[in-house]
mmCIF entry with sequence, helices, sheets and N, C-alpha, C, O atoms, coordinates in Angstrom:
data_MODEL
# 
_entry.id   MODEL 
# 
_entity.id                         1 
_entity.type                       polymer 
_entity.pdbx_number_of_molecules   1 
# 
_entity_poly.entity_id                      1 
_entity_poly.type                           'polypeptide(L)' 
_entity_poly.nstd_linkage                   no 
_entity_poly.nstd_monomer                   no 
_entity_poly.pdbx_seq_one_letter_code       MAGAVELALIGLLVVTGQTLMAISVAFLVALGGPLVVVNHRRAERSRG 
_entity_poly.pdbx_seq_one_letter_code_can   MAGAVELALIGLLVVTGQTLMAISVAFLVALGGPLVVVNHRRAERSRG 
_entity_poly.pdbx_strand_id                 A 
# 
loop_
_entity_poly_seq.entity_id 
_entity_poly_seq.num 
_entity_poly_seq.mon_id 
_entity_poly_seq.hetero 
1 1  MET n 
1 2  ALA n 
1 3  GLY n 
1 4  ALA n 
1 5  VAL n 
1 6  GLU n 
1 7  LEU n 
1 8  ALA n 
1 9  LEU n 
1 10 ILE n 
1 11 GLY n 
1 12 LEU n 
1 13 LEU n 
1 14 VAL n 
1 15 VAL n 
1 16 THR n 
1 17 GLY n 
1 18 GLN n 
1 19 THR n 
1 20 LEU n 
1 21 MET n 
1 22 ALA n 
1 23 ILE n 
1 24 SER n 
1 25 VAL n 
1 26 ALA n 
1 27 PHE n 
1 28 LEU n 
1 29 VAL n 
1 30 ALA n 
1 31 LEU n 
1 32 GLY n 
1 33 GLY n 
1 34 PRO n 
1 35 LEU n 
1 36 VAL n 
1 37 VAL n 
1 38 VAL n 
1 39 ASN n 
1 40 HIS n 
1 41 ARG n 
1 42 ARG n 
1 43 ALA n 
1 44 GLU n 
1 45 ARG n 
1 46 SER n 
1 47 ARG n 
1 48 GLY n 
# 
_struct_asym.id          A 
_struct_asym.entity_id   1 
# 
loop_
_struct_conf.conf_type_id 
_struct_conf.id 
_struct_conf.pdbx_PDB_helix_id 
_struct_conf.beg_label_comp_id 
_struct_conf.beg_label_asym_id 
_struct_conf.beg_label_seq_id 
_struct_conf.pdbx_beg_PDB_ins_code 
_struct_conf.end_label_comp_id 
_struct_conf.end_label_asym_id 
_struct_conf.end_label_seq_id 
_struct_conf.pdbx_end_PDB_ins_code 
_struct_conf.beg_auth_comp_id 
_struct_conf.beg_auth_asym_id 
_struct_conf.beg_auth_seq_id 
_struct_conf.end_auth_comp_id 
_struct_conf.end_auth_asym_id 
_struct_conf.end_auth_seq_id 
_struct_conf.pdbx_PDB_helix_class 
_struct_conf.details 
_struct_conf.pdbx_PDB_helix_length 
HELX_P HELX_P1 AA1 ALA A 2  ? VAL A 15 ? ALA A 2  VAL A 15 1 ? 14 
HELX_P HELX_P2 AA2 THR A 19 ? ARG A 47 ? THR A 19 ARG A 47 1 ? 29 
# 
_struct_conf_type.id          HELX_P 
_struct_conf_type.criteria    ? 
_struct_conf_type.reference   ? 
# 
loop_
_atom_site.group_PDB 
_atom_site.id 
_atom_site.type_symbol 
_atom_site.label_atom_id 
_atom_site.label_alt_id 
_atom_site.label_comp_id 
_atom_site.label_asym_id 
_atom_site.label_entity_id 
_atom_site.label_seq_id 
_atom_site.pdbx_PDB_ins_code 
_atom_site.Cartn_x 
_atom_site.Cartn_y 
_atom_site.Cartn_z 
_atom_site.occupancy 
_atom_site.B_iso_or_equiv 
_atom_site.pdbx_formal_charge 
_atom_site.auth_seq_id 
_atom_site.auth_comp_id 
_atom_site.auth_asym_id 
_atom_site.auth_atom_id 
_atom_site.pdbx_PDB_model_num 
ATOM 1   N N  . MET A 1 1  ? -6.486 4.503   -8.262 1.00 0.00 ? 1  MET A N  1 
ATOM 2   C CA . MET A 1 1  ? -6.067 3.423   -9.183 1.00 0.00 ? 1  MET A CA 1 
ATOM 3   C C  . MET A 1 1  ? -5.129 2.467   -8.486 1.00 0.00 ? 1  MET A C  1 
ATOM 4   O O  . MET A 1 1  ? -5.256 1.253   -8.639 1.00 0.00 ? 1  MET A O  1 
ATOM 5   N N  . ALA A 1 2  ? -4.181 2.997   -7.716 1.00 0.00 ? 2  ALA A N  1 
ATOM 6   C CA . ALA A 1 2  ? -3.208 2.143   -7.022 1.00 0.00 ? 2  ALA A CA 1 
ATOM 7   C C  . ALA A 1 2  ? -3.916 1.213   -6.041 1.00 0.00 ? 2  ALA A C  1 
ATOM 8   O O  . ALA A 1 2  ? -3.522 0.059   -5.869 1.00 0.00 ? 2  ALA A O  1 
ATOM 9   N N  . GLY A 1 3  ? -4.980 1.734   -5.392 1.00 0.00 ? 3  GLY A N  1 
ATOM 10  C CA . GLY A 1 3  ? -5.701 0.907   -4.432 1.00 0.00 ? 3  GLY A CA 1 
ATOM 11  C C  . GLY A 1 3  ? -6.319 -0.341  -5.075 1.00 0.00 ? 3  GLY A C  1 
ATOM 12  O O  . GLY A 1 3  ? -6.332 -1.407  -4.461 1.00 0.00 ? 3  GLY A O  1 
ATOM 13  N N  . ALA A 1 4  ? -6.823 -0.217  -6.288 1.00 0.00 ? 4  ALA A N  1 
ATOM 14  C CA . ALA A 1 4  ? -7.415 -1.335  -7.020 1.00 0.00 ? 4  ALA A CA 1 
ATOM 15  C C  . ALA A 1 4  ? -6.354 -2.409  -7.309 1.00 0.00 ? 4  ALA A C  1 
ATOM 16  O O  . ALA A 1 4  ? -6.619 -3.604  -7.174 1.00 0.00 ? 4  ALA A O  1 
ATOM 17  N N  . VAL A 1 5  ? -5.147 -1.968  -7.710 1.00 0.00 ? 5  VAL A N  1 
ATOM 18  C CA . VAL A 1 5  ? -4.048 -2.887  -7.988 1.00 0.00 ? 5  VAL A CA 1 
ATOM 19  C C  . VAL A 1 5  ? -3.647 -3.628  -6.702 1.00 0.00 ? 5  VAL A C  1 
ATOM 20  O O  . VAL A 1 5  ? -3.429 -4.839  -6.731 1.00 0.00 ? 5  VAL A O  1 
ATOM 21  N N  . GLU A 1 6  ? -3.553 -2.932  -5.616 1.00 0.00 ? 6  GLU A N  1 
ATOM 22  C CA . GLU A 1 6  ? -3.188 -3.543  -4.341 1.00 0.00 ? 6  GLU A CA 1 
ATOM 23  C C  . GLU A 1 6  ? -4.243 -4.558  -3.887 1.00 0.00 ? 6  GLU A C  1 
ATOM 24  O O  . GLU A 1 6  ? -3.906 -5.644  -3.416 1.00 0.00 ? 6  GLU A O  1 
ATOM 25  N N  . LEU A 1 7  ? -5.528 -4.193  -4.031 1.00 0.00 ? 7  LEU A N  1 
ATOM 26  C CA . LEU A 1 7  ? -6.603 -5.115  -3.675 1.00 0.00 ? 7  LEU A CA 1 
ATOM 27  C C  . LEU A 1 7  ? -6.548 -6.381  -4.550 1.00 0.00 ? 7  LEU A C  1 
ATOM 28  O O  . LEU A 1 7  ? -6.733 -7.494  -4.059 1.00 0.00 ? 7  LEU A O  1 
ATOM 29  N N  . ALA A 1 8  ? -6.296 -6.193  -5.818 1.00 0.00 ? 8  ALA A N  1 
ATOM 30  C CA . ALA A 1 8  ? -6.208 -7.350  -6.733 1.00 0.00 ? 8  ALA A CA 1 
ATOM 31  C C  . ALA A 1 8  ? -5.023 -8.249  -6.346 1.00 0.00 ? 8  ALA A C  1 
ATOM 32  O O  . ALA A 1 8  ? -5.147 -9.473  -6.369 1.00 0.00 ? 8  ALA A O  1 
ATOM 33  N N  . LEU A 1 9  ? -3.911 -7.668  -6.003 1.00 0.00 ? 9  LEU A N  1 
ATOM 34  C CA . LEU A 1 9  ? -2.733 -8.419  -5.549 1.00 0.00 ? 9  LEU A CA 1 
ATOM 35  C C  . LEU A 1 9  ? -3.040 -9.212  -4.266 1.00 0.00 ? 9  LEU A C  1 
ATOM 36  O O  . LEU A 1 9  ? -2.720 -10.397 -4.168 1.00 0.00 ? 9  LEU A O  1 
ATOM 37  N N  . ILE A 1 10 ? -3.656 -8.548  -3.301 1.00 0.00 ? 10 ILE A N  1 
ATOM 38  C CA . ILE A 1 10 ? -4.021 -9.186  -2.031 1.00 0.00 ? 10 ILE A CA 1 
ATOM 39  C C  . ILE A 1 10 ? -5.017 -10.319 -2.304 1.00 0.00 ? 10 ILE A C  1 
ATOM 40  O O  . ILE A 1 10 ? -4.869 -11.412 -1.757 1.00 0.00 ? 10 ILE A O  1 
ATOM 41  N N  . GLY A 1 11 ? -6.021 -10.070 -3.137 1.00 0.00 ? 11 GLY A N  1 
ATOM 42  C CA . GLY A 1 11 ? -6.994 -11.098 -3.494 1.00 0.00 ? 11 GLY A CA 1 
ATOM 43  C C  . GLY A 1 11 ? -6.351 -12.305 -4.139 1.00 0.00 ? 11 GLY A C  1 
ATOM 44  O O  . GLY A 1 11 ? -6.679 -13.445 -3.810 1.00 0.00 ? 11 GLY A O  1 
ATOM 45  N N  . LEU A 1 12 ? -5.420 -12.051 -5.070 1.00 0.00 ? 12 LEU A N  1 
ATOM 46  C CA . LEU A 1 12 ? -4.718 -13.136 -5.750 1.00 0.00 ? 12 LEU A CA 1 
ATOM 47  C C  . LEU A 1 12 ? -3.942 -13.972 -4.756 1.00 0.00 ? 12 LEU A C  1 
ATOM 48  O O  . LEU A 1 12 ? -3.976 -15.201 -4.821 1.00 0.00 ? 12 LEU A O  1 
ATOM 49  N N  . LEU A 1 13 ? -3.239 -13.326 -3.834 1.00 0.00 ? 13 LEU A N  1 
ATOM 50  C CA . LEU A 1 13 ? -2.461 -14.050 -2.828 1.00 0.00 ? 13 LEU A CA 1 
ATOM 51  C C  . LEU A 1 13 ? -3.345 -14.889 -1.907 1.00 0.00 ? 13 LEU A C  1 
ATOM 52  O O  . LEU A 1 13 ? -2.986 -16.008 -1.540 1.00 0.00 ? 13 LEU A O  1 
ATOM 53  N N  . VAL A 1 14 ? -4.518 -14.333 -1.535 1.00 0.00 ? 14 VAL A N  1 
ATOM 54  C CA . VAL A 1 14 ? -5.445 -15.086 -0.693 1.00 0.00 ? 14 VAL A CA 1 
ATOM 55  C C  . VAL A 1 14 ? -5.939 -16.342 -1.433 1.00 0.00 ? 14 VAL A C  1 
ATOM 56  O O  . VAL A 1 14 ? -5.968 -17.437 -0.870 1.00 0.00 ? 14 VAL A O  1 
ATOM 57  N N  . VAL A 1 15 ? -6.324 -16.159 -2.701 1.00 0.00 ? 15 VAL A N  1 
ATOM 58  C CA . VAL A 1 15 ? -6.855 -17.276 -3.514 1.00 0.00 ? 15 VAL A CA 1 
ATOM 59  C C  . VAL A 1 15 ? -5.803 -18.359 -3.699 1.00 0.00 ? 15 VAL A C  1 
ATOM 60  O O  . VAL A 1 15 ? -6.131 -19.545 -3.691 1.00 0.00 ? 15 VAL A O  1 
ATOM 61  N N  . THR A 1 16 ? -4.543 -17.968 -3.866 1.00 0.00 ? 16 THR A N  1 
ATOM 62  C CA . THR A 1 16 ? -3.476 -18.935 -4.128 1.00 0.00 ? 16 THR A CA 1 
ATOM 63  C C  . THR A 1 16 ? -2.928 -19.536 -2.793 1.00 0.00 ? 16 THR A C  1 
ATOM 64  O O  . THR A 1 16 ? -1.968 -20.307 -2.801 1.00 0.00 ? 16 THR A O  1 
ATOM 65  N N  . GLY A 1 17 ? -3.538 -19.176 -1.700 1.00 0.00 ? 17 GLY A N  1 
ATOM 66  C CA . GLY A 1 17 ? -3.168 -19.772 -0.412 1.00 0.00 ? 17 GLY A CA 1 
ATOM 67  C C  . GLY A 1 17 ? -2.028 -19.062 0.308  1.00 0.00 ? 17 GLY A C  1 
ATOM 68  O O  . GLY A 1 17 ? -1.540 -19.557 1.324  1.00 0.00 ? 17 GLY A O  1 
ATOM 69  N N  . GLN A 1 18 ? -1.603 -17.930 -0.192 1.00 0.00 ? 18 GLN A N  1 
ATOM 70  C CA . GLN A 1 18 ? -0.525 -17.189 0.421  1.00 0.00 ? 18 GLN A CA 1 
ATOM 71  C C  . GLN A 1 18 ? -1.118 -16.182 1.416  1.00 0.00 ? 18 GLN A C  1 
ATOM 72  O O  . GLN A 1 18 ? -0.918 -14.974 1.292  1.00 0.00 ? 18 GLN A O  1 
ATOM 73  N N  . THR A 1 19 ? -1.850 -16.706 2.403  1.00 0.00 ? 19 THR A N  1 
ATOM 74  C CA . THR A 1 19 ? -2.579 -15.840 3.333  1.00 0.00 ? 19 THR A CA 1 
ATOM 75  C C  . THR A 1 19 ? -1.645 -14.941 4.117  1.00 0.00 ? 19 THR A C  1 
ATOM 76  O O  . THR A 1 19 ? -1.896 -13.744 4.259  1.00 0.00 ? 19 THR A O  1 
ATOM 77  N N  . LEU A 1 20 ? -0.565 -15.519 4.625  1.00 0.00 ? 20 LEU A N  1 
ATOM 78  C CA . LEU A 1 20 ? 0.399  -14.724 5.426  1.00 0.00 ? 20 LEU A CA 1 
ATOM 79  C C  . LEU A 1 20 ? 0.986  -13.619 4.572  1.00 0.00 ? 20 LEU A C  1 
ATOM 80  O O  . LEU A 1 20 ? 1.130  -12.488 5.036  1.00 0.00 ? 20 LEU A O  1 
ATOM 81  N N  . MET A 1 21 ? 1.331  -13.931 3.317  1.00 0.00 ? 21 MET A N  1 
ATOM 82  C CA . MET A 1 21 ? 1.865  -12.940 2.410  1.00 0.00 ? 21 MET A CA 1 
ATOM 83  C C  . MET A 1 21 ? 0.836  -11.816 2.164  1.00 0.00 ? 21 MET A C  1 
ATOM 84  O O  . MET A 1 21 ? 1.174  -10.632 2.165  1.00 0.00 ? 21 MET A O  1 
ATOM 85  N N  . ALA A 1 22 ? -0.423 -12.223 1.956  1.00 0.00 ? 22 ALA A N  1 
ATOM 86  C CA . ALA A 1 22 ? -1.487 -11.241 1.711  1.00 0.00 ? 22 ALA A CA 1 
ATOM 87  C C  . ALA A 1 22 ? -1.640 -10.300 2.900  1.00 0.00 ? 22 ALA A C  1 
ATOM 88  O O  . ALA A 1 22 ? -1.797 -9.091  2.733  1.00 0.00 ? 22 ALA A O  1 
ATOM 89  N N  . ILE A 1 23 ? -1.592 -10.875 4.114  1.00 0.00 ? 23 ILE A N  1 
ATOM 90  C CA . ILE A 1 23 ? -1.673 -10.059 5.326  1.00 0.00 ? 23 ILE A CA 1 
ATOM 91  C C  . ILE A 1 23 ? -0.498 -9.081  5.390  1.00 0.00 ? 23 ILE A C  1 
ATOM 92  O O  . ILE A 1 23 ? -0.670 -7.910  5.730  1.00 0.00 ? 23 ILE A O  1 
ATOM 93  N N  . SER A 1 24 ? 0.694  -9.576  5.062  1.00 0.00 ? 24 SER A N  1 
ATOM 94  C CA . SER A 1 24 ? 1.892  -8.721  5.075  1.00 0.00 ? 24 SER A CA 1 
ATOM 95  C C  . SER A 1 24 ? 1.771  -7.585  4.072  1.00 0.00 ? 24 SER A C  1 
ATOM 96  O O  . SER A 1 24 ? 2.090  -6.439  4.389  1.00 0.00 ? 24 SER A O  1 
ATOM 97  N N  . VAL A 1 25 ? 1.313  -7.895  2.858  1.00 0.00 ? 25 VAL A N  1 
ATOM 98  C CA . VAL A 1 25 ? 1.111  -6.847  1.843  1.00 0.00 ? 25 VAL A CA 1 
ATOM 99  C C  . VAL A 1 25 ? 0.092  -5.817  2.299  1.00 0.00 ? 25 VAL A C  1 
ATOM 100 O O  . VAL A 1 25 ? 0.306  -4.613  2.158  1.00 0.00 ? 25 VAL A O  1 
ATOM 101 N N  . ALA A 1 26 ? -1.027 -6.302  2.851  1.00 0.00 ? 26 ALA A N  1 
ATOM 102 C CA . ALA A 1 26 ? -2.054 -5.390  3.349  1.00 0.00 ? 26 ALA A CA 1 
ATOM 103 C C  . ALA A 1 26 ? -1.523 -4.460  4.428  1.00 0.00 ? 26 ALA A C  1 
ATOM 104 O O  . ALA A 1 26 ? -1.834 -3.269  4.471  1.00 0.00 ? 26 ALA A O  1 
ATOM 105 N N  . PHE A 1 27 ? -0.706 -5.053  5.302  1.00 0.00 ? 27 PHE A N  1 
ATOM 106 C CA . PHE A 1 27 ? -0.082 -4.300  6.408  1.00 0.00 ? 27 PHE A CA 1 
ATOM 107 C C  . PHE A 1 27 ? 0.843  -3.218  5.885  1.00 0.00 ? 27 PHE A C  1 
ATOM 108 O O  . PHE A 1 27 ? 0.810  -2.074  6.336  1.00 0.00 ? 27 PHE A O  1 
ATOM 109 N N  . LEU A 1 28 ? 1.689  -3.614  4.902  1.00 0.00 ? 28 LEU A N  1 
ATOM 110 C CA . LEU A 1 28 ? 2.634  -2.658  4.303  1.00 0.00 ? 28 LEU A CA 1 
ATOM 111 C C  . LEU A 1 28 ? 1.883  -1.558  3.573  1.00 0.00 ? 28 LEU A C  1 
ATOM 112 O O  . LEU A 1 28 ? 2.274  -0.394  3.664  1.00 0.00 ? 28 LEU A O  1 
ATOM 113 N N  . VAL A 1 29 ? 0.828  -1.882  2.860  1.00 0.00 ? 29 VAL A N  1 
ATOM 114 C CA . VAL A 1 29 ? 0.015  -0.878  2.140  1.00 0.00 ? 29 VAL A CA 1 
ATOM 115 C C  . VAL A 1 29 ? -0.620 0.076   3.130  1.00 0.00 ? 29 VAL A C  1 
ATOM 116 O O  . VAL A 1 29 ? -0.634 1.289   2.921  1.00 0.00 ? 29 VAL A O  1 
ATOM 117 N N  . ALA A 1 30 ? -1.158 -0.496  4.235  1.00 0.00 ? 30 ALA A N  1 
ATOM 118 C CA . ALA A 1 30 ? -1.810 0.346   5.238  1.00 0.00 ? 30 ALA A CA 1 
ATOM 119 C C  . ALA A 1 30 ? -0.812 1.337   5.881  1.00 0.00 ? 30 ALA A C  1 
ATOM 120 O O  . ALA A 1 30 ? -1.162 2.482   6.167  1.00 0.00 ? 30 ALA A O  1 
ATOM 121 N N  . LEU A 1 31 ? 0.413  0.881   6.100  1.00 0.00 ? 31 LEU A N  1 
ATOM 122 C CA . LEU A 1 31 ? 1.448  1.732   6.662  1.00 0.00 ? 31 LEU A CA 1 
ATOM 123 C C  . LEU A 1 31 ? 2.031  2.665   5.610  1.00 0.00 ? 31 LEU A C  1 
ATOM 124 O O  . LEU A 1 31 ? 2.211  3.860   5.842  1.00 0.00 ? 31 LEU A O  1 
ATOM 125 N N  . GLY A 1 32 ? 2.320  2.087   4.448  1.00 0.00 ? 32 GLY A N  1 
ATOM 126 C CA . GLY A 1 32 ? 3.058  2.832   3.381  1.00 0.00 ? 32 GLY A CA 1 
ATOM 127 C C  . GLY A 1 32 ? 2.232  3.920   2.754  1.00 0.00 ? 32 GLY A C  1 
ATOM 128 O O  . GLY A 1 32 ? 2.767  4.984   2.442  1.00 0.00 ? 32 GLY A O  1 
ATOM 129 N N  . GLY A 1 33 ? 0.936  3.698   2.553  1.00 0.00 ? 33 GLY A N  1 
ATOM 130 C CA . GLY A 1 33 ? 0.067  4.691   1.905  1.00 0.00 ? 33 GLY A CA 1 
ATOM 131 C C  . GLY A 1 33 ? 0.134  6.065   2.551  1.00 0.00 ? 33 GLY A C  1 
ATOM 132 O O  . GLY A 1 33 ? 0.466  7.046   1.885  1.00 0.00 ? 33 GLY A O  1 
ATOM 133 N N  . PRO A 1 34 ? -0.179 6.147   3.855  1.00 0.00 ? 34 PRO A N  1 
ATOM 134 C CA . PRO A 1 34 ? -0.137 7.451   4.548  1.00 0.00 ? 34 PRO A CA 1 
ATOM 135 C C  . PRO A 1 34 ? 1.262  8.033   4.575  1.00 0.00 ? 34 PRO A C  1 
ATOM 136 O O  . PRO A 1 34 ? 1.401  9.253   4.484  1.00 0.00 ? 34 PRO A O  1 
ATOM 137 N N  . LEU A 1 35 ? 2.306  7.224   4.696  1.00 0.00 ? 35 LEU A N  1 
ATOM 138 C CA . LEU A 1 35 ? 3.681  7.712   4.704  1.00 0.00 ? 35 LEU A CA 1 
ATOM 139 C C  . LEU A 1 35 ? 4.048  8.408   3.410  1.00 0.00 ? 35 LEU A C  1 
ATOM 140 O O  . LEU A 1 35 ? 4.700  9.452   3.418  1.00 0.00 ? 35 LEU A O  1 
ATOM 141 N N  . VAL A 1 36 ? 3.624  7.821   2.289  1.00 0.00 ? 36 VAL A N  1 
ATOM 142 C CA . VAL A 1 36 ? 3.904  8.412   0.976  1.00 0.00 ? 36 VAL A CA 1 
ATOM 143 C C  . VAL A 1 36 ? 3.222  9.775   0.861  1.00 0.00 ? 36 VAL A C  1 
ATOM 144 O O  . VAL A 1 36 ? 3.813  10.734  0.366  1.00 0.00 ? 36 VAL A O  1 
ATOM 145 N N  . VAL A 1 37 ? 1.987  9.849   1.316  1.00 0.00 ? 37 VAL A N  1 
ATOM 146 C CA . VAL A 1 37 ? 1.215  11.094  1.237  1.00 0.00 ? 37 VAL A CA 1 
ATOM 147 C C  . VAL A 1 37 ? 1.891  12.169  2.094  1.00 0.00 ? 37 VAL A C  1 
ATOM 148 O O  . VAL A 1 37 ? 2.058  13.307  1.655  1.00 0.00 ? 37 VAL A O  1 
ATOM 149 N N  . VAL A 1 38 ? 2.283  11.792  3.335  1.00 0.00 ? 38 VAL A N  1 
ATOM 150 C CA . VAL A 1 38 ? 2.942  12.764  4.221  1.00 0.00 ? 38 VAL A CA 1 
ATOM 151 C C  . VAL A 1 38 ? 4.255  13.250  3.640  1.00 0.00 ? 38 VAL A C  1 
ATOM 152 O O  . VAL A 1 38 ? 4.539  14.447  3.663  1.00 0.00 ? 38 VAL A O  1 
ATOM 153 N N  . ASN A 1 39 ? 5.048  12.345  3.126  1.00 0.00 ? 39 ASN A N  1 
ATOM 154 C CA . ASN A 1 39 ? 6.353  12.709  2.534  1.00 0.00 ? 39 ASN A CA 1 
ATOM 155 C C  . ASN A 1 39 ? 6.159  13.604  1.335  1.00 0.00 ? 39 ASN A C  1 
ATOM 156 O O  . ASN A 1 39 ? 6.935  14.539  1.136  1.00 0.00 ? 39 ASN A O  1 
ATOM 157 N N  . HIS A 1 40 ? 5.138  13.343  0.524  1.00 0.00 ? 40 HIS A N  1 
ATOM 158 C CA . HIS A 1 40 ? 4.885  14.169  -0.669 1.00 0.00 ? 40 HIS A CA 1 
ATOM 159 C C  . HIS A 1 40 ? 4.509  15.582  -0.243 1.00 0.00 ? 40 HIS A C  1 
ATOM 160 O O  . HIS A 1 40 ? 5.020  16.554  -0.801 1.00 0.00 ? 40 HIS A O  1 
ATOM 161 N N  . ARG A 1 41 ? 3.620  15.704  0.740  1.00 0.00 ? 41 ARG A N  1 
ATOM 162 C CA . ARG A 1 41 ? 3.203  17.032  1.218  1.00 0.00 ? 41 ARG A CA 1 
ATOM 163 C C  . ARG A 1 41 ? 4.358  17.778  1.827  1.00 0.00 ? 41 ARG A C  1 
ATOM 164 O O  . ARG A 1 41 ? 4.498  18.984  1.622  1.00 0.00 ? 41 ARG A O  1 
ATOM 165 N N  . ARG A 1 42 ? 5.203  17.068  2.585  1.00 0.00 ? 42 ARG A N  1 
ATOM 166 C CA . ARG A 1 42 ? 6.367  17.698  3.250  1.00 0.00 ? 42 ARG A CA 1 
ATOM 167 C C  . ARG A 1 42 ? 7.343  18.214  2.181  1.00 0.00 ? 42 ARG A C  1 
ATOM 168 O O  . ARG A 1 42 ? 7.883  19.311  2.322  1.00 0.00 ? 42 ARG A O  1 
ATOM 169 N N  . ALA A 1 43 ? 7.568  17.453  1.141  1.00 0.00 ? 43 ALA A N  1 
ATOM 170 C CA . ALA A 1 43 ? 8.453  17.854  0.047  1.00 0.00 ? 43 ALA A CA 1 
ATOM 171 C C  . ALA A 1 43 ? 7.926  19.090  -0.665 1.00 0.00 ? 43 ALA A C  1 
ATOM 172 O O  . ALA A 1 43 ? 8.691  19.998  -0.993 1.00 0.00 ? 43 ALA A O  1 
ATOM 173 N N  . GLU A 1 44 ? 6.616  19.125  -0.905 1.00 0.00 ? 44 GLU A N  1 
ATOM 174 C CA . GLU A 1 44 ? 6.013  20.282  -1.561 1.00 0.00 ? 44 GLU A CA 1 
ATOM 175 C C  . GLU A 1 44 ? 6.130  21.533  -0.701 1.00 0.00 ? 44 GLU A C  1 
ATOM 176 O O  . GLU A 1 44 ? 6.383  22.625  -1.209 1.00 0.00 ? 44 GLU A O  1 
ATOM 177 N N  . ARG A 1 45 ? 5.943  21.367  0.606  1.00 0.00 ? 45 ARG A N  1 
ATOM 178 C CA . ARG A 1 45 ? 5.980  22.498  1.524  1.00 0.00 ? 45 ARG A CA 1 
ATOM 179 C C  . ARG A 1 45 ? 7.417  23.070  1.597  1.00 0.00 ? 45 ARG A C  1 
ATOM 180 O O  . ARG A 1 45 ? 7.599  24.288  1.582  1.00 0.00 ? 45 ARG A O  1 
ATOM 181 N N  . SER A 1 46 ? 8.413  22.200  1.675  1.00 0.00 ? 46 SER A N  1 
ATOM 182 C CA . SER A 1 46 ? 9.817  22.693  1.760  1.00 0.00 ? 46 SER A CA 1 
ATOM 183 C C  . SER A 1 46 ? 10.247 23.333  0.459  1.00 0.00 ? 46 SER A C  1 
ATOM 184 O O  . SER A 1 46 ? 11.075 24.244  0.460  1.00 0.00 ? 46 SER A O  1 
ATOM 185 N N  . ARG A 1 47 ? 9.692  22.867  -0.660 1.00 0.00 ? 47 ARG A N  1 
ATOM 186 C CA . ARG A 1 47 ? 10.054 23.445  -1.957 1.00 0.00 ? 47 ARG A CA 1 
ATOM 187 C C  . ARG A 1 47 ? 9.393  24.809  -2.126 1.00 0.00 ? 47 ARG A C  1 
ATOM 188 O O  . ARG A 1 47 ? 10.022 25.762  -2.584 1.00 0.00 ? 47 ARG A O  1 
ATOM 189 N N  . GLY A 1 48 ? 8.113  24.892  -1.750 1.00 0.00 ? 48 GLY A N  1 
ATOM 190 C CA . GLY A 1 48 ? 7.299  26.091  -1.971 1.00 0.00 ? 48 GLY A CA 1 
ATOM 191 C C  . GLY A 1 48 ? 7.724  27.214  -1.069 1.00 0.00 ? 48 GLY A C  1 
ATOM 192 O O  . GLY A 1 48 ? 7.145  28.300  -1.120 1.00 0.00 ? 48 GLY A O  1 
# 
């Protein structure tokens, strides 16, 4: 679900001419997505 929201945001920025902003958002999503997953797994492991 989050992926669809991010794609919609990036698409909106591209359409409105904020190409650099769209690239930045895409870059942050690409970096941030895996980091969130890794942190979540690490937290579960340390708790369990």
